[in-house]
C-alpha positions, -999 to 999 in steps of 0.1 A, spaced: 572 -382 0 573 -398 35 547 -369 47 521 -388 27 528 -422 44 496 -418 66 474 -418 34 488 -453 21 474 -474 51 441 -459 42 444 -464 6 454 -500 13 422 -504 34 401 -489 6 414 -510 -20 410 -541 4 373 -532 6 368 -528 -31 384 -561 -37 360 -576 -11 329 -559 -27 339 -568 -61 342 -602 -49 306 -602 -34 294 -590 -67 305 -620 -87 281 -644 -70 248 -623 -81 263 -620 -115 269 -658 -117 232 -663 -104 219 -642 -133 240 -659 -157 230 -694 -147 192 -682 -148 197 -667 -182 212 -699 -194 185 -719 -180 161 -699 -194 177 -699 -229 179 -738 -229 143 -741 -219 129 -716 -246 152 -732 -273 135 -766 -266 100 -747 -266 107 -730 -301 116 -767 -317 82 -778 -306 67 -744 -318 53 -735 -284 71 -702 -283 82 -679 -310 115 -671 -325 113 -635 -310 112 -650 -275 144 -671 -282 160 -642 -296 152 -622 -263 166 -649 -243 198 -654 -264 202 -616 -257 195 -619 -221 223 -646 -220 248 -625 -239 240 -597 -213 246 -619 -185 279 -632 -198 290 -596 -202 279 -589 -168 301 -619 -153 330 -608 -175 326 -572 -162 326 -583 -124 355 -605 -131 376 -578 -149 368 -554 -121 379 -579 -96 412 -586 -113 418 -548 -117 412 -541 -81 434 -571 -69 461 -554 -91 456 -522 -75 457 -538 -41 491 -553 -47 503 -517 -57 490 -504 -26 506 -532 -7 540 -527 -25 539 -489 -22 533 -492 16 561 -517 18 584 -494 1 573 -464 22 579 -481 52 613 -494 42 624 -459 31 612 -445 65 632 -467 82 661 -459 63 656 -421 67 651 -428 105 683 -447 106 702 -419 88 687 -393 111 700 -412 141 734 -416 127 736 -379 119 724 -371 153 751 -394 169 777 -380 149 767 -343 155 764 -351 193 799 -367 191 814 -336 170 802 -313 196 813 -330 230 848 -323 227 842 -288 214 817 -280 244 839 -296 269 870 -274 258 849 -243 257 838 -249 294 875 -256 305 888 -225 292 863 -204 312 
C-alpha cells in the first residue's frame, strides 16, 4: 500500500549501507586469501626439502581452502545484497509512480466533483 511508502526509502538506505559494508568486507577476505596462498606455497617448497612436516603443509592447504571459502562467501553476500538493492530501487520507483497516478486520480475526481456541484449550488442559491 501507499501508506508503507515512507519505509521504502529507509529500506533503500539500509540496502545501500549493506552493499557498502559488504564491499568493504571483500578486501580483508582477499588479503587473507593472498596471505594463505603465499604461506601454502612457502610451506610446499619447505616440505620438498624436508624442512617442515607434511602436517604443516596439510594445515596450510586447509587454511588456503578456508580463505578461498571466505572470499567466495563475501562475493556471494555482495551479489545478494546488490540484488536486494535493485529490488528496493525498483519497489521505490513503482511506489512513487503509483502514488503519482493516485494523486492524479484524486485531483481529477476533485475537479469532477467541484464541477458537478457548481451548477447545483448556484441553482439552489438562486431559488432562495
